[in-house]
PAPA-564392 format. One record per residue (C-alpha): residue in three letters; y, z, x. Coordinates in steps of 0.2 Angstrom, whole numbers, plus 5000, padded with zeros to 4 digits. Example, Ala and Ser with C-alpha at 12.3 -4.5 7.8 and 13.67 -1.06 7.14 Angstrom:
REM residues 2
<rec><residu>ALA</residu><py>4978</py><pz>5039</pz><px>5062</px></rec>
<rec><residu>SER</residu><py>4995</py><pz>5036</pz><px>5068</px></rec>
This chain:
REM residues 123
<rec><residu>UNK</residu><py>5563</py><pz>5635</pz><px>5419</px></rec>
<rec><residu>UNK</residu><py>5551</py><pz>5621</pz><px>5420</px></rec>
<rec><residu>UNK</residu><py>5536</py><pz>5618</pz><px>5432</px></rec>
<rec><residu>UNK</residu><py>5526</py><pz>5601</pz><px>5436</px></rec>
<rec><residu>UNK</residu><py>5510</py><pz>5599</pz><px>5444</px></rec>
<rec><residu>UNK</residu><py>5512</py><pz>5594</pz><px>5463</px></rec>
<rec><residu>UNK</residu><py>5494</py><pz>5594</pz><px>5470</px></rec>
<rec><residu>UNK</residu><py>5477</py><pz>5602</pz><px>5471</px></rec>
<rec><residu>UNK</residu><py>5469</py><pz>5607</pz><px>5487</px></rec>
<rec><residu>UNK</residu><py>5451</py><pz>5604</pz><px>5494</px></rec>
<rec><residu>UNK</residu><py>5446</py><pz>5611</pz><px>5511</px></rec>
<rec><residu>UNK</residu><py>5435</py><pz>5599</pz><px>5520</px></rec>
<rec><residu>UNK</residu><py>5424</py><pz>5600</pz><px>5535</px></rec>
<rec><residu>UNK</residu><py>5425</py><pz>5582</pz><px>5541</px></rec>
<rec><residu>UNK</residu><py>5442</py><pz>5575</pz><px>5537</px></rec>
<rec><residu>UNK</residu><py>5438</py><pz>5557</pz><px>5541</px></rec>
<rec><residu>UNK</residu><py>5422</py><pz>5557</pz><px>5530</px></rec>
<rec><residu>UNK</residu><py>5432</py><pz>5564</pz><px>5516</px></rec>
<rec><residu>UNK</residu><py>5446</py><pz>5552</pz><px>5517</px></rec>
<rec><residu>UNK</residu><py>5434</py><pz>5538</pz><px>5517</px></rec>
<rec><residu>UNK</residu><py>5424</py><pz>5545</pz><px>5502</px></rec>
<rec><residu>UNK</residu><py>5440</py><pz>5546</pz><px>5491</px></rec>
<rec><residu>UNK</residu><py>5445</py><pz>5529</pz><px>5496</px></rec>
<rec><residu>UNK</residu><py>5429</py><pz>5521</pz><px>5492</px></rec>
<rec><residu>UNK</residu><py>5424</py><pz>5532</pz><px>5476</px></rec>
<rec><residu>UNK</residu><py>5441</py><pz>5533</pz><px>5468</px></rec>
<rec><residu>UNK</residu><py>5453</py><pz>5521</pz><px>5477</px></rec>
<rec><residu>UNK</residu><py>5464</py><pz>5536</pz><px>5483</px></rec>
<rec><residu>UNK</residu><py>5475</py><pz>5532</pz><px>5497</px></rec>
<rec><residu>UNK</residu><py>5483</py><pz>5542</pz><px>5511</px></rec>
<rec><residu>UNK</residu><py>5502</py><pz>5545</pz><px>5507</px></rec>
<rec><residu>UNK</residu><py>5506</py><pz>5559</pz><px>5519</px></rec>
<rec><residu>UNK</residu><py>5498</py><pz>5568</pz><px>5534</px></rec>
<rec><residu>UNK</residu><py>5503</py><pz>5583</pz><px>5544</px></rec>
<rec><residu>UNK</residu><py>5495</py><pz>5590</pz><px>5559</px></rec>
<rec><residu>UNK</residu><py>5499</py><pz>5608</pz><px>5565</px></rec>
<rec><residu>UNK</residu><py>5508</py><pz>5608</pz><px>5582</px></rec>
<rec><residu>UNK</residu><py>5494</py><pz>5619</pz><px>5589</px></rec>
<rec><residu>UNK</residu><py>5480</py><pz>5607</pz><px>5582</px></rec>
<rec><residu>UNK</residu><py>5473</py><pz>5622</pz><px>5571</px></rec>
<rec><residu>UNK</residu><py>5474</py><pz>5612</pz><px>5555</px></rec>
<rec><residu>UNK</residu><py>5477</py><pz>5595</pz><px>5547</px></rec>
<rec><residu>UNK</residu><py>5483</py><pz>5591</pz><px>5530</px></rec>
<rec><residu>UNK</residu><py>5480</py><pz>5574</pz><px>5522</px></rec>
<rec><residu>UNK</residu><py>5488</py><pz>5570</pz><px>5505</px></rec>
<rec><residu>UNK</residu><py>5480</py><pz>5557</pz><px>5494</px></rec>
<rec><residu>UNK</residu><py>5487</py><pz>5548</pz><px>5479</px></rec>
<rec><residu>UNK</residu><py>5482</py><pz>5536</pz><px>5466</px></rec>
<rec><residu>UNK</residu><py>5498</py><pz>5525</pz><px>5467</px></rec>
<rec><residu>UNK</residu><py>5503</py><pz>5529</pz><px>5449</px></rec>
<rec><residu>UNK</residu><py>5506</py><pz>5547</pz><px>5446</px></rec>
<rec><residu>UNK</residu><py>5515</py><pz>5559</pz><px>5457</px></rec>
<rec><residu>UNK</residu><py>5500</py><pz>5571</pz><px>5458</px></rec>
<rec><residu>UNK</residu><py>5492</py><pz>5572</pz><px>5475</px></rec>
<rec><residu>UNK</residu><py>5475</py><pz>5578</pz><px>5482</px></rec>
<rec><residu>UNK</residu><py>5478</py><pz>5588</pz><px>5498</px></rec>
<rec><residu>UNK</residu><py>5463</py><pz>5589</pz><px>5510</px></rec>
<rec><residu>UNK</residu><py>5464</py><pz>5603</pz><px>5522</px></rec>
<rec><residu>UNK</residu><py>5454</py><pz>5603</pz><px>5538</px></rec>
<rec><residu>UNK</residu><py>5453</py><pz>5619</pz><px>5549</px></rec>
<rec><residu>UNK</residu><py>5449</py><pz>5616</pz><px>5567</px></rec>
<rec><residu>UNK</residu><py>5439</py><pz>5632</pz><px>5569</px></rec>
<rec><residu>UNK</residu><py>5429</py><pz>5630</pz><px>5552</px></rec>
<rec><residu>UNK</residu><py>5411</py><pz>5625</pz><px>5555</px></rec>
<rec><residu>UNK</residu><py>5401</py><pz>5632</pz><px>5540</px></rec>
<rec><residu>UNK</residu><py>5402</py><pz>5625</pz><px>5522</px></rec>
<rec><residu>UNK</residu><py>5414</py><pz>5632</pz><px>5510</px></rec>
<rec><residu>UNK</residu><py>5407</py><pz>5643</pz><px>5496</px></rec>
<rec><residu>UNK</residu><py>5412</py><pz>5634</pz><px>5480</px></rec>
<rec><residu>UNK</residu><py>5404</py><pz>5646</pz><px>5468</px></rec>
<rec><residu>UNK</residu><py>5396</py><pz>5639</pz><px>5453</px></rec>
<rec><residu>UNK</residu><py>5407</py><pz>5623</pz><px>5454</px></rec>
<rec><residu>UNK</residu><py>5415</py><pz>5627</pz><px>5438</px></rec>
<rec><residu>UNK</residu><py>5432</py><pz>5622</pz><px>5444</px></rec>
<rec><residu>UNK</residu><py>5435</py><pz>5603</pz><px>5447</px></rec>
<rec><residu>UNK</residu><py>5447</py><pz>5589</pz><px>5448</px></rec>
<rec><residu>UNK</residu><py>5447</py><pz>5576</pz><px>5434</px></rec>
<rec><residu>UNK</residu><py>5452</py><pz>5558</pz><px>5434</px></rec>
<rec><residu>UNK</residu><py>5452</py><pz>5544</pz><px>5421</px></rec>
<rec><residu>UNK</residu><py>5447</py><pz>5526</pz><px>5423</px></rec>
<rec><residu>UNK</residu><py>5451</py><pz>5511</pz><px>5413</px></rec>
<rec><residu>UNK</residu><py>5434</py><pz>5503</pz><px>5417</px></rec>
<rec><residu>UNK</residu><py>5421</py><pz>5517</pz><px>5415</px></rec>
<rec><residu>UNK</residu><py>5406</py><pz>5506</pz><px>5416</px></rec>
<rec><residu>UNK</residu><py>5411</py><pz>5498</pz><px>5432</px></rec>
<rec><residu>UNK</residu><py>5416</py><pz>5515</pz><px>5439</px></rec>
<rec><residu>UNK</residu><py>5399</py><pz>5522</pz><px>5434</px></rec>
<rec><residu>UNK</residu><py>5390</py><pz>5507</pz><px>5443</px></rec>
<rec><residu>UNK</residu><py>5400</py><pz>5511</pz><px>5459</px></rec>
<rec><residu>UNK</residu><py>5396</py><pz>5529</pz><px>5459</px></rec>
<rec><residu>UNK</residu><py>5378</py><pz>5526</pz><px>5455</px></rec>
<rec><residu>UNK</residu><py>5377</py><pz>5514</pz><px>5470</px></rec>
<rec><residu>UNK</residu><py>5386</py><pz>5527</pz><px>5481</px></rec>
<rec><residu>UNK</residu><py>5373</py><pz>5540</pz><px>5475</px></rec>
<rec><residu>UNK</residu><py>5386</py><pz>5553</pz><px>5472</px></rec>
<rec><residu>UNK</residu><py>5384</py><pz>5556</pz><px>5453</px></rec>
<rec><residu>UNK</residu><py>5379</py><pz>5574</pz><px>5451</px></rec>
<rec><residu>UNK</residu><py>5380</py><pz>5577</pz><px>5433</px></rec>
<rec><residu>UNK</residu><py>5381</py><pz>5567</pz><px>5417</px></rec>
<rec><residu>UNK</residu><py>5385</py><pz>5572</pz><px>5399</px></rec>
<rec><residu>UNK</residu><py>5382</py><pz>5556</pz><px>5389</px></rec>
<rec><residu>UNK</residu><py>5386</py><pz>5565</pz><px>5373</px></rec>
<rec><residu>UNK</residu><py>5404</py><pz>5568</pz><px>5379</px></rec>
<rec><residu>UNK</residu><py>5405</py><pz>5551</pz><px>5388</px></rec>
<rec><residu>UNK</residu><py>5409</py><pz>5559</pz><px>5405</px></rec>
<rec><residu>UNK</residu><py>5401</py><pz>5562</pz><px>5422</px></rec>
<rec><residu>UNK</residu><py>5404</py><pz>5570</pz><px>5438</px></rec>
<rec><residu>UNK</residu><py>5403</py><pz>5564</pz><px>5456</px></rec>
<rec><residu>UNK</residu><py>5401</py><pz>5576</pz><px>5471</px></rec>
<rec><residu>UNK</residu><py>5411</py><pz>5573</pz><px>5487</px></rec>
<rec><residu>UNK</residu><py>5404</py><pz>5576</pz><px>5505</px></rec>
<rec><residu>UNK</residu><py>5409</py><pz>5595</pz><px>5504</px></rec>
<rec><residu>UNK</residu><py>5401</py><pz>5598</pz><px>5487</px></rec>
<rec><residu>UNK</residu><py>5417</py><pz>5597</pz><px>5476</px></rec>
<rec><residu>UNK</residu><py>5414</py><pz>5590</pz><px>5459</px></rec>
<rec><residu>UNK</residu><py>5426</py><pz>5577</pz><px>5452</px></rec>
<rec><residu>UNK</residu><py>5425</py><pz>5573</pz><px>5433</px></rec>
<rec><residu>UNK</residu><py>5426</py><pz>5555</pz><px>5428</px></rec>
<rec><residu>UNK</residu><py>5433</py><pz>5552</pz><px>5411</px></rec>
<rec><residu>UNK</residu><py>5436</py><pz>5535</pz><px>5402</px></rec>
<rec><residu>UNK</residu><py>5454</py><pz>5532</pz><px>5396</px></rec>
<rec><residu>UNK</residu><py>5453</py><pz>5536</pz><px>5377</px></rec>
<rec><residu>UNK</residu><py>5462</py><pz>5524</pz><px>5366</px></rec>
């Protein structure tokens, strides 16, 4: 029996704002969208255009209060082939929330407070 990663899910309060953030910050593009027939929720799947892995953004119509993300110890990580340029973009967007220069990584924060780790491609 084998398993493969399919997707990760983040619940969001403002779907359009989140989709725009992921497009600008990480160049992720919408690959699939689903809206419940009763309009109670929407799902948007984002992809990097390279791997089959998806980020699922879930919007719930009745949710108004921010999600409790605990201590933000769980996160999503992406690699980049141009770490310096990515860092410049994220500085300009003012979304860098933590840096570990000794490890050569940093984290950005999305509109709902989720942390995304940015890692250079290690050659």
